[in-house]
C-alpha positions as CSV (number, residue, x, y, z in Angstrom):
1,M,2.2,-15.0,44.7
2,D,5.3,-17.2,44.5
3,R,7.3,-16.4,41.4
4,E,7.5,-20.1,40.4
5,V,3.7,-20.5,40.8
6,L,3.1,-17.5,38.6
7,E,5.5,-18.9,36.0
8,T,3.8,-22.2,36.0
9,A,0.4,-20.6,35.6
10,L,1.5,-18.4,32.7
11,K,3.0,-21.4,30.9
12,R,-0.1,-23.5,31.4
13,S,-2.3,-20.7,30.1
14,L,-0.2,-20.3,26.9
15,K,-0.2,-24.1,26.4
16,D,-4.0,-24.3,26.9
17,H,-4.6,-21.9,24.0
18,A,-1.8,-23.1,21.7
19,I,-2.5,-25.4,18.8
20,A,-1.5,-29.0,19.7
21,R,-2.7,-30.7,16.5
22,V,-4.3,-29.9,13.1
23,I,-7.2,-32.2,12.4
24,E,-8.0,-30.9,8.9
25,A,-7.1,-28.0,6.7
26,Q,-8.6,-26.6,3.5
27,A,-7.1,-24.0,1.2
28,E,-9.1,-21.4,-0.7
29,P,-8.3,-18.1,-2.5
30,A,-8.2,-15.3,0.2
31,L,-9.3,-12.7,-2.3
32,P,-11.7,-12.7,-5.2
33,K,-10.3,-12.6,-8.8
34,G,-9.2,-9.1,-9.6
35,E,-8.5,-8.0,-6.0
36,N,-4.9,-9.1,-6.0
37,Y,-2.3,-8.4,-8.7
38,L,1.0,-9.9,-7.8
39,S,1.4,-12.7,-5.2
40,T,-0.7,-15.8,-4.6
41,I,-2.7,-15.5,-1.4
42,L,-4.5,-18.4,0.2
43,R,-6.7,-18.7,3.3
44,I,-6.2,-22.0,5.2
45,R,-9.2,-22.9,7.2
46,M,-8.3,-25.4,9.9
47,K,-10.0,-27.6,12.6
48,V,-7.4,-27.9,15.4
49,V,-7.0,-29.4,18.8
50,L,-5.8,-26.9,21.5
51,G,-3.4,-27.7,24.3
52,N,-6.4,-28.0,26.7
53,G,-7.9,-30.7,24.5
54,K,-10.7,-28.5,23.1
55,V,-11.5,-28.5,19.3
56,A,-11.5,-25.1,17.7
57,K,-11.5,-23.4,14.2
58,K,-8.5,-21.4,13.2
59,N,-7.5,-19.6,10.0
60,V,-4.2,-18.4,8.6
61,I,-3.1,-16.6,5.4
62,V,-0.4,-18.1,3.2
63,K,1.2,-15.6,0.9
64,R,3.5,-17.0,-1.8
65,G,6.0,-15.0,-3.9
66,E,4.8,-16.5,-7.1
67,G,2.4,-15.7,-10.0
68,A,2.0,-16.2,-13.7
69,D,5.2,-16.3,-15.8
70,G,5.6,-12.6,-16.4
71,V,4.6,-11.7,-12.8
72,A,6.9,-14.3,-11.3
73,V,10.0,-12.5,-12.5
74,M,8.7,-9.2,-11.1
75,M,7.8,-10.8,-7.8
76,K,11.2,-12.4,-7.2
77,D,12.8,-9.3,-5.8
78,F,9.7,-7.7,-4.4
79,F,8.9,-10.7,-2.1
80,K,12.4,-10.4,-0.6
81,V,11.5,-6.9,0.6
82,E,8.3,-8.1,2.2
83,V,10.0,-11.0,3.9
84,N,12.6,-8.6,5.4
85,M,9.8,-6.4,6.7
86,Y,8.0,-9.2,8.5
87,S,11.1,-11.1,9.7
88,R,13.1,-8.1,10.9
89,I,11.7,-4.6,10.6
90,F,8.4,-5.1,12.3
91,R,10.1,-7.0,15.1
92,E,12.3,-3.9,15.8
93,M,9.2,-1.6,15.5
94,E,7.4,-3.7,18.2
95,Y,10.5,-3.5,20.5
96,L,10.4,0.3,20.2
97,M,6.7,0.4,20.9
98,E,7.3,-1.6,24.1
99,E,10.2,0.6,25.1
100,V,8.2,3.9,24.9
101,G,5.0,2.4,26.3
102,D,3.0,2.6,23.1
103,F,0.0,0.4,23.8
104,E,-1.7,1.1,20.5
105,E,-2.2,-1.8,18.2
106,P,0.5,-2.6,15.6
107,L,-0.1,-1.5,12.0
108,W,0.8,-4.8,10.5
109,C,-0.5,-8.4,10.9
110,K,1.4,-11.0,12.8
111,C,3.9,-13.1,10.9
112,I,3.6,-16.7,12.1
113,Y,6.3,-18.3,9.9
114,Y,8.4,-17.9,6.8
115,D,9.3,-20.9,4.7
116,P,12.2,-20.1,2.3
117,K,11.8,-23.4,0.4
118,S,8.3,-22.6,-0.9
119,S,8.8,-18.8,-0.7
120,S,5.8,-18.6,1.6
121,L,4.8,-16.3,4.5
122,V,2.3,-17.6,7.0
123,L,0.4,-14.6,8.4
124,E,-2.4,-13.9,10.8
125,D,-5.8,-13.9,9.1
126,L,-7.0,-10.3,9.6
127,K,-10.5,-11.1,8.3
128,A,-10.9,-13.7,11.1
129,A,-9.8,-11.0,13.6
130,G,-12.6,-8.7,12.4
131,F,-10.8,-6.5,9.9
132,S,-12.3,-5.8,6.4
133,L,-11.5,-3.9,3.2
134,A,-13.2,-0.8,2.1
135,E,-15.1,-1.0,-1.2
136,R,-12.6,0.1,-3.7
137,Q,-15.2,0.9,-6.3
138,V,-16.6,3.5,-3.9
139,G,-13.4,4.8,-2.3
140,I,-12.5,5.8,1.2
141,D,-14.4,8.5,3.1
142,M,-12.9,11.2,5.3
143,E,-13.4,9.3,8.5
144,H,-11.5,6.3,7.3
145,G,-9.0,8.6,5.5
146,Q,-8.1,10.5,8.6
147,L,-7.4,7.2,10.5
148,A,-5.3,6.0,7.6
149,L,-3.2,9.2,7.5
150,R,-2.8,9.2,11.3
151,S,-1.6,5.6,11.1
152,L,0.7,6.4,8.2
153,A,2.3,9.2,10.3
154,R,2.8,6.7,13.2
155,Y,4.4,4.1,10.8
156,H,6.7,6.8,9.4
157,A,7.7,8.1,12.8
158,I,8.6,4.6,14.1
159,G,10.7,3.9,11.1
160,K,12.5,7.3,11.4
161,V,13.4,6.7,15.0
162,L,14.8,3.3,14.2
163,E,16.8,4.9,11.4
164,E,18.1,7.5,13.8
165,R,19.3,4.8,16.2
166,G,21.0,2.9,13.4
167,T,18.7,-0.1,13.7
168,I,17.7,0.2,10.1
169,S,19.3,2.2,7.3
170,K,18.0,3.8,4.1
171,N,20.6,1.5,2.4
172,D,18.5,-1.4,3.5
173,F,15.8,-0.3,1.0
174,G,15.9,0.7,-2.6
175,T,13.8,3.1,-4.5
176,H,10.2,2.4,-5.6
177,P,10.4,0.1,-8.6
178,L,7.4,1.6,-10.3
179,I,9.1,5.0,-10.1
180,T,12.7,4.2,-11.0
181,N,12.7,0.9,-13.0
182,K,12.6,2.1,-16.6
183,R,11.1,-1.1,-17.9
184,Y,8.2,-1.1,-15.4
185,V,7.5,2.6,-15.9
186,E,7.4,2.3,-19.7
187,T,5.7,-1.2,-19.9
188,L,3.0,-0.5,-17.3
189,S,2.3,3.2,-16.7
190,Y,3.3,4.7,-20.0
191,T,1.2,2.0,-21.7
192,G,-1.7,3.2,-19.5
193,I,-1.2,6.8,-20.5
194,K,-1.2,5.8,-24.2
195,T,-4.4,3.8,-23.8
196,L,-6.1,6.6,-22.0
197,R,-5.1,9.1,-24.8
198,K,-6.5,6.7,-27.4
199,A,-9.8,6.5,-25.5
200,M,-10.0,10.2,-25.2
201,V,-9.3,10.8,-29.0
202,E,-11.8,8.1,-30.1
203,H,-14.6,8.4,-27.6
204,W,-14.5,11.4,-25.3
205,G,-15.4,14.0,-27.9
206,P,-13.7,17.1,-29.5
207,K,-13.4,19.1,-26.3
208,W,-10.8,16.7,-25.0
209,T,-8.7,16.8,-28.2
210,S,-6.3,19.4,-26.8
211,V,-5.8,17.6,-23.5
212,A,-5.2,14.3,-25.3
213,S,-2.6,15.9,-27.6
214,K,-0.6,16.9,-24.5
215,L,-0.5,13.3,-23.3
216,D,1.4,12.4,-26.5
217,I,4.9,12.6,-25.0
218,P,8.0,10.3,-25.7
219,P,8.5,7.4,-23.3
220,D,11.9,8.7,-22.3
221,V,10.5,12.1,-21.3
222,F,7.7,10.4,-19.3
223,Y,10.2,8.2,-17.5
224,Q,12.4,11.1,-16.6
225,K,9.4,12.9,-15.0
226,V,8.4,9.8,-13.1
227,N,12.0,9.1,-12.0
228,S,12.4,12.6,-10.7
229,C,9.9,11.8,-7.9
230,S,12.5,9.5,-6.3
231,I,15.2,12.2,-6.1
232,Y,15.4,14.0,-2.7
233,T,17.9,16.3,-1.1
234,E,19.8,15.5,2.1
235,E,18.0,18.4,3.9
236,E,14.6,16.8,3.1
237,F,12.8,14.8,5.7
238,T,12.8,11.2,4.5
239,C,11.8,7.8,6.0
240,L,10.8,4.2,5.3
241,N,7.7,4.2,3.1
242,H,5.0,1.5,2.8
243,G,5.2,1.9,-1.0
244,D,1.7,0.7,-2.0
245,C,-0.7,2.4,0.3
246,W,-4.1,2.2,-1.3
247,T,-7.6,0.9,-0.6
248,N,-6.9,-2.9,-1.1
249,N,-3.8,-2.8,1.1
250,I,-5.6,-1.3,4.2
251,M,-7.9,-3.3,6.4
252,F,-10.1,-1.5,8.9
253,K,-11.8,-2.7,12.1
254,H,-15.0,-1.0,13.2
255,N,-16.8,-0.5,16.5
256,W,-20.5,-1.4,17.2
257,Q,-21.5,1.9,15.5
258,G,-19.7,1.1,12.3
259,K,-17.0,3.7,13.1
260,P,-13.3,2.7,12.1
261,H,-11.1,2.5,15.2
262,S,-8.0,0.6,14.1
263,L,-6.4,-0.7,10.9
264,R,-3.7,-2.8,9.5
265,F,-1.6,-2.1,6.4
266,V,-0.8,-5.1,4.3
267,D,1.4,-5.9,1.2
268,Y,4.8,-4.4,1.9
269,Q,6.6,-5.7,-1.2
270,F,7.2,-2.1,-2.4
271,A,8.6,-0.8,0.9
272,N,11.2,1.9,-0.1
273,Y,13.0,5.0,1.1
274,N,11.7,8.5,0.1
275,T,9.8,11.5,1.4
276,P,6.7,10.4,3.4
277,C,4.8,12.4,0.8
278,A,5.2,9.5,-1.6
279,D,3.0,7.4,0.6
280,I,0.6,10.3,1.3
281,S,0.1,11.2,-2.4
282,N,-0.4,7.5,-3.2
283,F,-3.0,7.1,-0.5
284,I,-5.0,10.3,-1.1
285,Y,-5.1,9.9,-4.9
286,M,-5.6,6.1,-5.2
287,S,-7.9,5.6,-2.2
288,L,-9.9,8.7,-1.2
289,Q,-13.1,9.6,-3.0
290,P,-11.8,12.1,-5.6
291,K,-14.3,14.9,-4.7
292,L,-13.3,14.6,-1.0
293,R,-9.6,14.7,-1.9
294,R,-10.0,17.8,-4.1
295,K,-12.0,19.6,-1.5
296,N,-9.9,18.8,1.5
297,Y,-6.4,18.5,0.0
298,K,-4.6,20.9,2.4
299,L,-6.7,19.8,5.4
300,L,-5.6,16.2,4.8
301,L,-1.9,17.2,4.6
302,E,-2.2,19.3,7.8
303,Y,-3.9,16.3,9.6
304,Y,-1.0,14.1,8.6
305,F,1.6,16.7,9.6
306,E,0.2,17.2,13.1
307,A,0.1,13.4,13.7
308,L,3.7,13.0,12.4
309,I,5.1,15.6,14.8
310,K,3.1,14.1,17.7
311,Y,4.5,10.6,17.1
312,L,8.0,11.7,16.5
313,D,7.8,13.3,20.0
314,I,6.3,10.2,21.5
315,Y,9.0,7.9,20.1
316,G,11.8,10.3,21.2
317,Y,13.1,11.5,17.8
318,K,16.0,13.9,18.4
319,G,16.7,14.9,14.8
320,P,15.3,17.9,12.8
321,K,11.6,17.7,12.4
322,P,9.9,18.6,9.1
323,T,8.1,21.9,8.7
324,F,4.7,22.0,7.1
325,E,6.1,24.2,4.3
326,G,8.8,21.5,3.7
327,L,6.1,18.9,3.5
328,E,4.2,20.9,1.0
329,K,7.3,21.3,-1.1
330,A,8.0,17.6,-1.0
331,M,4.4,16.9,-2.0
332,D,4.9,19.1,-5.1
333,R,7.9,17.0,-6.0
334,V,6.1,13.7,-6.0
335,L,2.7,14.8,-7.3
336,F,3.6,13.9,-10.8
337,F,3.6,10.2,-9.8
338,G,0.4,10.6,-7.6
339,I,-1.7,12.4,-10.3
340,F,-0.6,10.3,-13.3
341,S,-1.2,7.1,-11.2
342,F,-4.7,8.5,-10.5
343,V,-5.7,9.3,-14.1
344,C,-4.0,6.1,-15.4
345,W,-4.7,3.4,-12.8
346,Y,-7.6,4.7,-10.7
347,P,-10.2,3.8,-13.4
348,S,-8.9,0.2,-13.4
349,L,-9.1,-0.1,-9.6
350,T,-12.6,1.3,-9.4
351,A,-14.1,-0.2,-12.6
352,K,-17.4,-2.0,-12.3
353,S,-17.4,-5.8,-12.0
354,G,-16.9,-7.4,-15.3
355,T,-15.2,-4.5,-17.0
356,E,-11.8,-5.6,-18.5
357,T,-9.1,-3.4,-17.1
358,F,-5.6,-4.8,-17.4
359,D,-3.7,-8.1,-17.5
360,L,-0.4,-7.6,-15.7
361,D,1.1,-10.9,-16.9
362,A,0.3,-10.0,-20.6
363,L,1.7,-6.5,-20.1
364,L,5.0,-7.8,-18.8
365,K,5.3,-10.6,-21.4
366,T,4.7,-8.2,-24.3
367,N,6.4,-5.1,-22.9
368,G,3.2,-3.3,-22.9
369,K,2.0,-4.2,-26.4
370,E,-0.9,-6.2,-25.0
371,G,-2.8,-6.3,-21.7
372,F,-4.1,-2.7,-21.1
373,H,-7.9,-2.5,-22.0
374,M,-9.6,0.7,-23.0
375,G,-13.0,-0.3,-21.6
376,M,-12.3,1.2,-18.1
377,Y,-11.9,4.7,-19.7
378,L,-15.3,4.4,-21.3
379,E,-17.4,3.6,-18.2
380,D,-20.3,6.0,-17.3
381,G,-19.0,8.7,-15.0
382,I,-15.3,8.2,-15.6
383,I,-14.9,11.8,-17.0
384,E,-16.5,13.2,-13.9
385,K,-14.1,11.1,-11.8
386,I,-10.8,11.9,-13.4
387,G,-11.5,14.8,-15.8
388,D,-10.6,17.8,-13.5
389,D,-7.4,16.1,-12.3
390,L,-6.5,15.2,-15.9
391,I,-6.7,18.8,-17.0
392,D,-4.7,19.9,-14.0
393,F,-2.1,17.2,-14.8
394,V,-1.5,18.2,-18.4
395,E,-1.5,22.0,-17.6
396,K,1.0,21.6,-14.7
397,Y,3.3,19.0,-16.1
398,L,2.8,18.6,-19.9
399,S,1.7,22.1,-21.2
400,S,5.1,22.6,-22.9
């Protein structure tokens, strides 16, 4: 075929499927109340005319870096991080995928446009593309969990190779704000620990008195323990982290048998630089069904490790690869953050519909004096969910 004929045919095909005009558009919340905590996310449903003259329905997601008064201040810096990920980092990741011939699907949705005036990202609507969230009240099973860990390993490997090439730098990203920002740690997480302790003392019964007493630690001590999870050595394998890898930030696509075969990670406002174990611990504690995580902890870490080594090889990483023993050591370093997040926040994320959990805006406005509700620690079955890990937590980290 003549090159000019092929070029004309390709241009015509692209034009035929491109949107020529928007006839009408309606905005609605993209997530139900209680499913999103920081930004404003809208789904825009449109009727459009395509380049070939056909009328079609199209959806996009508009994500705004705004919220209630207290949250708005918090979001100001976080949204900049996410914009950088969509406007620059993912573009470089896609170039690397093309270079090495990686034909797997990307791990992020397409960014259509960024409008700095309104602080808005226009993104692909993953729901319209067949992706869906797992039910956070139930938690993720092993099949979905293995796909998520394999995908995390791929994401970490791509970022590490770009870092090795000098395309991105660890200096481009800060630390995790919920680990290193003293105000956020004390206002949000420490308040949660205090509320949990109060619920235990007043409602869980005398057998939990000893455990509750060990949770009574000064805020400065608590912050130091959390902050230590951000401190790594130069010898440790580190990379770009997603930063908020839990059930509501992972969307799966399933085949005709209902088996998960691909996924997209969303919400990159906490992207940071640390050991990949920070992402792993966040995922396995905040997403996996607790019984499965406790039973398969080492197996899950081995599964991630094998995938990470595989993808580092695929993308041509030339630096020193991590050892499994090194990965286990790094997990031990960040587990304080993973386990306390589980006992403190997991009950709020898996609470039954209608149970008051927390009001992020109130927490930020009152510096933690208001906004954290005890009800989620009193639900039926909550002790069975978090009790074993709570005991392990205080014995390992707070026994002295």
